[in-house]
C-alpha positions as CSV (number, residue, x, y, z in Angstrom):
1,M,13.6,6.6,-17.8
2,D,10.3,5.4,-19.5
3,S,7.3,8.1,-19.6
4,I,3.5,7.3,-20.1
5,L,1.9,9.3,-22.8
6,V,-2.1,9.7,-21.8
7,K,-4.5,12.0,-24.0
8,G,-8.4,12.7,-23.4
9,N,-10.3,9.7,-24.9
10,G,-14.4,10.3,-23.5
11,P,-16.3,7.6,-20.7
12,L,-14.0,4.8,-19.8
13,K,-16.8,1.4,-20.4
14,G,-15.6,-2.5,-19.2
15,Q,-14.0,-4.4,-16.6
16,I,-10.6,-3.6,-15.1
17,P,-8.9,-7.5,-12.9
18,I,-8.0,-5.9,-9.0
19,A,-5.2,-7.5,-8.5
20,G,-3.5,-8.9,-4.3
21,A,-2.6,-6.1,-2.7
22,K,1.0,-5.4,-2.5
23,N,0.8,-4.1,1.3
24,T,-0.3,-7.3,2.2
25,C,1.9,-9.3,-0.3
26,L,4.6,-8.0,1.0
27,K,4.3,-8.5,5.1
28,L,3.2,-11.4,4.7
29,M,6.6,-12.8,2.2
30,C,7.9,-11.7,5.5
31,A,6.3,-13.8,7.3
32,S,7.6,-16.1,5.5
33,L,10.8,-16.1,8.2
34,L,9.1,-17.3,11.1
35,S,8.5,-21.1,9.9
36,E,11.3,-24.0,8.9
37,E,8.5,-25.0,6.3
38,P,7.4,-23.3,2.8
39,L,4.7,-20.1,2.9
40,T,3.4,-20.7,-0.5
41,L,1.3,-17.5,-1.6
42,T,-1.3,-17.4,-4.5
43,N,-2.7,-13.6,-6.3
44,V,0.8,-12.4,-5.9
45,P,1.3,-9.2,-7.7
46,R,3.3,-8.9,-10.3
47,L,5.3,-5.9,-9.1
48,S,9.3,-4.5,-8.8
49,D,8.5,-3.8,-4.5
50,V,7.8,-7.8,-5.0
51,A,11.1,-8.7,-7.1
52,T,12.8,-6.0,-4.4
53,L,12.0,-7.9,-1.2
54,S,12.1,-12.1,-3.1
55,T,15.9,-10.5,-3.3
56,L,16.0,-9.5,0.1
57,L,14.7,-12.6,2.3
58,E,17.5,-14.9,-0.9
59,S,20.3,-13.0,0.5
60,L,19.1,-14.3,4.0
61,G,18.5,-18.3,2.7
62,V,15.5,-18.0,2.0
63,E,14.3,-20.2,-0.6
64,I,11.9,-19.2,-3.5
65,G,9.8,-20.5,-6.1
66,R,7.8,-18.9,-8.6
67,L,5.1,-20.2,-10.8
68,N,1.8,-18.8,-13.2
69,E,4.5,-16.7,-13.9
70,G,5.2,-15.1,-10.8
71,G,1.9,-15.4,-9.7
72,T,2.6,-18.0,-7.6
73,L,5.4,-17.8,-4.8
74,A,6.2,-20.7,-2.8
75,F,9.1,-19.0,0.7
76,S,11.6,-21.6,2.4
77,A,12.9,-19.7,4.7
78,S,14.6,-23.7,6.7
79,N,18.6,-22.3,6.5
80,L,18.6,-18.6,6.8
81,T,22.5,-18.4,6.5
82,S,22.4,-14.4,7.7
83,H,20.0,-11.6,9.9
84,L,21.6,-8.7,8.6
85,A,19.3,-6.6,5.3
86,H,21.8,-4.6,4.3
87,Y,20.9,-1.0,3.9
88,D,21.7,-1.0,0.1
89,M,18.7,-3.4,0.2
90,V,16.4,-1.7,2.4
91,R,16.7,1.5,1.4
92,K,14.5,1.1,-2.1
93,L,11.7,-1.1,0.2
94,R,10.8,0.7,3.4
95,A,9.0,-2.5,3.5
96,S,11.6,-4.6,4.0
97,F,12.6,-3.1,7.4
98,N,9.4,-5.6,8.6
99,V,11.7,-8.8,8.2
100,L,13.2,-7.4,11.3
101,G,10.1,-8.5,13.9
102,P,10.4,-12.1,11.6
103,L,14.6,-12.0,12.5
104,I,14.0,-11.6,15.8
105,G,10.9,-14.0,16.5
106,R,12.9,-16.6,15.4
107,T,16.4,-16.3,15.0
108,G,17.0,-14.6,18.7
109,E,18.8,-11.8,16.2
110,A,18.6,-9.2,13.6
111,V,20.2,-6.5,12.4
112,V,18.3,-4.7,10.2
113,S,19.4,-1.4,8.5
114,L,17.2,2.0,8.7
115,P,14.6,2.5,6.4
116,G,15.7,5.8,6.0
117,G,13.5,8.8,4.6
118,C,10.7,8.9,1.9
119,A,9.1,11.6,-0.4
120,I,5.7,11.3,1.9
121,G,7.6,11.8,5.0
122,A,9.9,10.7,7.5
123,R,7.9,7.5,9.0
124,A,9.8,7.1,12.1
125,V,10.8,3.5,13.2
126,D,10.6,4.7,16.9
127,F,7.4,2.6,17.7
128,H,8.2,-0.3,16.2
129,L,12.5,0.1,18.3
130,T,10.2,0.2,21.2
131,G,7.6,-2.6,20.7
132,L,10.4,-4.5,20.6
133,E,12.1,-3.2,24.1
134,K,8.5,-4.2,25.5
135,L,9.0,-7.8,24.7
136,G,12.6,-7.7,26.1
137,A,14.9,-7.5,23.2
138,K,18.0,-5.3,23.5
139,V,17.7,-2.8,20.7
140,E,20.8,-0.6,19.5
141,L,21.3,1.4,16.8
142,K,24.8,1.4,15.2
143,D,25.7,3.2,11.9
144,G,22.5,3.1,10.3
145,Y,21.4,0.1,11.7
146,V,19.0,-2.0,14.6
147,H,20.8,-4.7,16.1
148,A,18.5,-6.1,18.3
149,S,18.7,-9.4,20.1
150,G,17.5,-11.2,22.9
151,D,14.7,-14.1,24.1
152,L,11.3,-12.6,23.9
153,K,8.9,-12.6,26.9
154,G,4.8,-11.4,26.1
155,A,4.5,-7.6,27.2
156,E,1.4,-4.8,27.2
157,I,2.6,-2.3,24.0
158,E,0.1,0.5,23.6
159,F,1.8,2.8,20.2
160,P,0.4,6.3,20.6
161,F,-0.9,5.8,16.9
162,P,-2.1,2.6,15.2
163,S,1.1,2.7,12.9
164,V,0.4,-0.6,10.4
165,G,4.1,-1.2,10.7
166,A,4.9,-0.8,14.1
167,T,1.5,-2.9,14.8
168,E,2.7,-6.1,11.7
169,N,6.1,-6.2,12.9
170,I,5.0,-6.5,17.0
171,M,2.7,-9.3,16.4
172,C,5.7,-11.6,14.3
173,A,8.4,-10.6,16.6
174,S,5.6,-11.8,19.4
175,V,3.7,-15.3,18.0
176,L,6.8,-17.2,18.5
177,A,7.8,-15.5,22.1
178,K,6.8,-16.8,25.7
179,G,3.9,-15.8,27.1
180,T,0.9,-13.5,26.1
181,T,1.5,-10.2,24.0
182,V,-1.4,-7.7,23.9
183,I,-1.1,-5.1,20.9
184,K,-3.3,-2.0,22.3
185,N,-4.2,0.8,19.6
186,A,-3.7,-1.9,16.8
187,A,-3.7,-0.8,13.1
188,R,-6.8,-2.3,11.8
189,E,-6.4,-2.3,8.6
190,P,-7.0,-5.0,5.7
191,D,-3.8,-6.0,5.7
192,T,-3.5,-6.3,8.5
193,K,-5.9,-8.6,9.7
194,A,-4.7,-10.7,6.5
195,L,-1.6,-10.8,7.8
196,A,-3.2,-12.1,10.9
197,D,-5.1,-14.4,9.4
198,C,-2.4,-15.8,7.1
199,L,0.3,-16.8,10.5
200,I,-3.1,-18.8,12.7
201,A,-3.5,-20.4,9.5
202,M,0.1,-21.2,10.6
203,G,-0.8,-22.4,14.3
204,A,-0.6,-19.1,15.3
205,D,-2.5,-17.6,18.6
206,I,-3.6,-14.4,17.2
207,E,-7.7,-12.3,19.1
208,G,-9.0,-9.4,17.6
209,A,-7.0,-9.0,14.5
210,G,-8.6,-6.1,13.0
211,T,-10.3,-4.4,16.2
212,E,-8.2,-1.6,18.2
213,T,-6.5,-4.7,21.0
214,M,-5.1,-7.8,20.2
215,V,-3.8,-10.5,21.7
216,V,-1.1,-12.8,20.8
217,R,0.2,-15.7,22.2
218,G,2.9,-17.5,22.1
219,V,3.3,-20.7,20.4
220,D,7.0,-22.9,19.7
221,R,6.9,-23.2,16.1
222,L,4.9,-22.5,12.8
223,R,4.0,-24.8,9.9
224,G,3.9,-23.6,7.0
225,T,0.9,-23.7,4.6
226,T,-0.8,-21.4,1.6
227,H,-2.3,-18.2,1.5
228,R,-4.2,-16.3,-1.3
229,V,-3.2,-12.5,-1.6
230,I,-6.2,-10.2,-0.4
231,T,-7.1,-7.8,-3.1
232,D,-5.7,-4.7,-3.9
233,R,-7.8,-1.7,-1.8
234,I,-5.6,0.9,-2.8
235,E,-5.9,-0.2,-6.2
236,L,-8.9,-0.7,-6.7
237,G,-9.6,2.9,-4.9
238,T,-7.2,4.1,-7.9
239,Y,-9.8,2.8,-10.2
240,M,-12.7,3.5,-9.2
241,T,-11.8,7.1,-9.7
242,A,-10.8,6.4,-13.2
243,P,-14.7,7.1,-14.5
244,G,-15.0,9.1,-11.4
245,I,-12.7,11.2,-14.1
246,A,-13.1,10.2,-17.5
247,G,-16.7,9.8,-17.5
248,G,-18.1,6.1,-17.9
249,E,-18.7,3.3,-16.0
250,V,-16.5,0.5,-14.9
251,E,-16.4,-2.8,-12.9
252,C,-13.6,-3.4,-10.6
253,L,-13.5,-7.1,-10.8
254,G,-12.8,-7.9,-6.8
255,G,-13.5,-5.3,-5.4
256,R,-15.4,-5.5,-2.1
257,R,-16.6,-2.5,-0.5
258,D,-15.6,-3.1,3.1
259,L,-12.2,-2.5,2.0
260,L,-12.9,1.0,1.1
261,A,-15.9,1.8,3.5
262,A,-15.1,5.6,3.7
263,F,-14.0,6.3,0.2
264,C,-17.2,4.7,-1.2
265,D,-19.0,7.0,1.3
266,K,-16.8,9.9,-0.1
267,M,-17.4,9.3,-3.7
268,E,-21.1,8.4,-3.8
269,E,-21.2,12.2,-2.4
270,A,-19.4,13.4,-5.2
271,G,-21.8,12.5,-7.0
272,L,-21.4,8.8,-8.3
273,E,-23.4,4.9,-8.9
274,I,-21.6,2.8,-6.7
275,T,-23.3,-0.9,-7.5
276,E,-22.2,-4.2,-6.0
277,T,-21.9,-7.1,-7.9
278,D,-21.0,-10.7,-8.5
279,L,-17.9,-10.4,-9.7
280,G,-17.2,-6.9,-7.6
281,L,-18.0,-3.0,-6.9
282,K,-19.4,-1.5,-10.9
283,V,-18.6,2.7,-10.5
284,R,-20.6,4.4,-12.8
285,H,-20.6,8.6,-14.1
286,P,-24.0,9.6,-14.4
287,G,-23.0,12.5,-16.9
288,G,-22.4,16.6,-15.7
289,R,-19.8,17.4,-13.2
290,L,-19.4,15.7,-9.9
291,K,-19.6,18.3,-6.9
292,A,-16.9,18.7,-4.5
293,V,-16.1,17.0,-1.2
294,D,-14.1,17.5,1.5
295,V,-12.3,14.2,3.0
296,A,-9.6,14.0,5.8
297,T,-7.3,11.1,5.7
298,A,-6.6,8.8,8.5
299,P,-6.0,4.8,9.7
300,F,-8.8,2.2,8.6
301,P,-11.8,2.6,9.1
302,G,-11.1,6.4,7.7
303,F,-10.0,7.8,4.3
304,P,-7.0,6.4,2.6
305,T,-4.1,8.1,3.1
306,D,-3.2,6.4,-0.8
307,L,-6.4,7.6,-2.6
308,Q,-5.9,11.3,-1.4
309,A,-4.1,12.1,-4.7
310,Q,-6.4,10.7,-6.5
311,F,-9.0,11.8,-5.4
312,M,-7.8,15.7,-5.5
313,A,-7.1,14.4,-9.1
314,M,-11.3,13.7,-9.4
315,M,-12.4,17.0,-7.6
316,C,-9.6,19.0,-9.6
317,F,-13.1,18.4,-11.8
318,A,-15.4,18.9,-9.4
319,E,-18.2,21.5,-9.2
320,G,-17.6,23.8,-5.7
321,T,-14.6,23.8,-3.6
322,S,-13.0,20.6,-1.9
323,V,-10.9,20.7,1.0
324,L,-8.2,17.8,1.5
325,E,-6.4,17.6,5.3
326,E,-3.7,14.7,5.2
327,T,-3.4,14.0,8.9
328,I,-0.8,10.6,8.2
329,F,2.2,11.6,6.3
330,E,3.8,15.2,5.8
331,N,5.1,16.1,2.1
332,R,2.4,14.5,0.6
333,F,0.3,17.0,-1.7
334,M,4.2,17.2,-3.9
335,H,1.4,16.2,-6.6
336,A,-0.7,19.5,-6.6
337,P,2.3,21.9,-8.2
338,E,2.3,19.3,-11.1
339,L,-2.0,19.4,-11.4
340,I,-1.8,22.7,-10.9
341,R,0.7,22.7,-14.4
342,M,-2.3,20.7,-15.9
343,G,-4.8,23.4,-15.4
344,A,-5.6,22.8,-12.0
345,N,-6.2,25.2,-9.1
346,I,-5.3,24.0,-6.1
347,E,-3.6,26.0,-2.9
348,V,-1.6,24.0,0.0
349,A,-1.1,25.1,3.3
350,G,0.5,22.9,5.6
351,G,-1.5,20.1,5.6
352,T,-5.0,21.2,3.8
353,A,-4.9,21.4,0.4
354,T,-8.1,23.9,-1.4
355,V,-9.3,22.8,-4.5
356,H,-11.1,24.6,-6.8
357,G,-12.7,22.6,-9.6
358,V,-11.7,23.6,-12.8
359,E,-14.3,23.1,-16.2
360,K,-11.4,22.2,-17.9
361,M,-7.5,21.1,-17.5
362,K,-5.4,20.9,-20.7
363,G,-2.1,17.9,-20.8
364,A,1.1,19.2,-19.9
365,P,5.2,16.8,-19.1
366,V,4.9,16.0,-15.7
367,M,6.7,15.1,-13.3
368,A,6.2,11.5,-10.4
369,T,7.6,12.6,-6.6
370,D,5.9,9.2,-5.5
371,L,3.4,6.0,-6.4
372,R,0.3,7.5,-5.9
373,A,1.2,10.7,-7.1
374,S,2.7,9.2,-10.3
375,V,-1.2,7.5,-11.4
376,S,-3.0,10.7,-10.1
377,L,-1.2,12.5,-13.1
378,I,-2.3,10.0,-15.4
379,L,-6.2,10.1,-14.3
380,A,-5.7,13.6,-14.6
381,G,-4.6,13.7,-17.7
382,M,-7.2,11.0,-19.2
383,A,-9.8,14.5,-18.6
384,A,-7.4,16.6,-20.1
385,E,-7.4,18.5,-23.1
386,G,-4.1,17.1,-25.9
387,E,-1.3,15.2,-24.7
388,T,0.0,14.8,-20.9
389,Q,3.4,13.2,-20.8
390,V,3.6,11.3,-17.4
391,N,8.1,11.4,-16.5
392,R,9.6,9.2,-14.1
393,V,7.1,6.8,-14.4
394,Y,9.0,4.3,-12.2
395,H,7.6,4.9,-9.4
396,L,4.0,2.7,-11.1
397,D,6.1,-0.4,-11.8
398,R,6.1,-0.5,-7.5
399,G,2.2,-0.4,-7.2
400,Y,0.9,-1.2,-10.2
401,E,0.3,-4.4,-12.1
402,R,0.0,-3.4,-16.6
403,L,-1.9,-0.1,-15.8
404,E,-1.2,0.8,-19.6
405,E,-2.6,-2.6,-20.7
406,K,-5.9,-1.9,-17.8
407,L,-6.3,1.4,-18.9
408,S,-6.5,0.8,-22.7
409,N,-9.2,-2.3,-22.2
410,V,-11.7,0.0,-20.7
411,G,-10.7,3.1,-23.1
412,A,-7.9,4.9,-22.0
413,L,-5.4,6.5,-24.3
414,I,-2.6,5.1,-23.1
415,E,1.1,4.5,-23.7
416,R,4.4,3.9,-22.8
417,V,7.4,4.9,-24.5
418,D,10.7,3.7,-23.6
419,G,13.3,6.1,-22.1
420,V,16.5,7.5,-24.0
């Protein structure tokens, strides 16, 4: 397996272009199943997750055209040949489970593998299935597969927790259902609103996207459209922490504060300067050590769980003690032992990590355990003494496009080493 070598090289300086949002793009790809007319997506991130989901969609009969070296994808689901999403494909990418809502919404039938466990927590799909049942679907679990069928009708659905995946699956299932569906305690993430915006452009009747209550009035059919994938707020936040760790000043092209308001507030509380520019967001380290601040992850508009690992890496170098509380996923502190190998002082107890800032850390061989943990170790290595080798970096290719190139362009010493 490939590994990444990174060395401390002083303050960063320059611009980093932020790619299209991975999570948004994957759900938009699933939405292509809802129409017989083509859906064209621009600003598509060139990631292994996109390739994986493309393979699954093609197995269902979707034809995919690729332009601009994969930066533009056109999906034609006019002749679906299957409603079965195999385990071998779904297990590789949890977001693949979101073909369930579009399939049953369009064809009245879907057989989709349960996605199984995840390195950062179980993430059960109960909300998805309960929501479909309220829409009138017959749902059965057989041999690890969800079998859903029936003509869907509008209903009132209230989630116990604002699940992003469940909100998006039910929204897609209900756009072609008869009658009106009300989704309460809906996810408010920008990714979910972006999906709704695309569906509206395709002819869906949706109100309240981005709020706690969404109203979906079923329509007879959806048309094709061309839609631009929004900026990836997690990639944005990741690169915003880079000067927080290594020092210097970085302008994140395409960044918007409204995508990460809670995160930006915490960054400024730690002592970083964030400025909105004509091109995006500029982050400047004022010098010296940052101040330790406490963080608790929460659904949008709260602090994103997908930025907790990166923020922890930054807090490792801060002055004082910070407490990071993970409220979304269990088992999401697996990067902590690897940071400790580099000299960090971290104590983990259940869903809370206490980080005592240190003045310096040292490079070491470390192991990536998941996507966001991988990049947190690279970021820490940019300020550590000596060389850090991050192994199992295939995780990175799922969520970061041209990471080594982007960091090298602002002054980082980083290279990928081919596995033996």
